C-alpha positions, 0 to 999 in steps of 0.5 A, a space after each residue: 499499500 502506497 503512502 498517501 500524499 493528501 492529508 486532512 485539511 488539504 484543499 483538493 480539486 476533483 479531476 474525474 467523476 460527476 463533481 469534476 472541477 469542484 474544489 473543497 477541503 479534505 474532511 477525512 482520509 481513508 488510507 486502507 480503502 485509498 479514498 478521501 471525503 471532500 467537503 461538498 463533493 459527492 453528496 448523497 441523501 441518506 434516510 435516517 430513522 427517528 431517534 431521541 434527538 431527531 424525533 421525525 427522522 427523514 433525509 440527511 445529506 452526507 458526503 461519500 468517499 472519492 478515490 484518491 486517484 480522482 483528486 489533485 492537491 491544490 496549492 493554497 
C-alpha cells in the first residue's frame, strides 16, 4: 500500500467523476480503502430513522468517499 500524499485539511480539486472541477477541503482520509472525503463533493441523501435527538427522522445529506486517484492537491 502506497503512502498517501493528501492529508486532512488539504484543499483538493476533483479531476474525474460527476463533481469534476469542484474544489473543497479534505474532511477525512481513508488510507486502507485509498479514498478521501471532500467537503461538498459527492453528496448523497441518506434516510435516517427517528431517534431521541431527531424525533421525525427523514433524509440527511452526507459526503461519500472519492478515490484518491480522482483528486489533485491544490496549492493554497
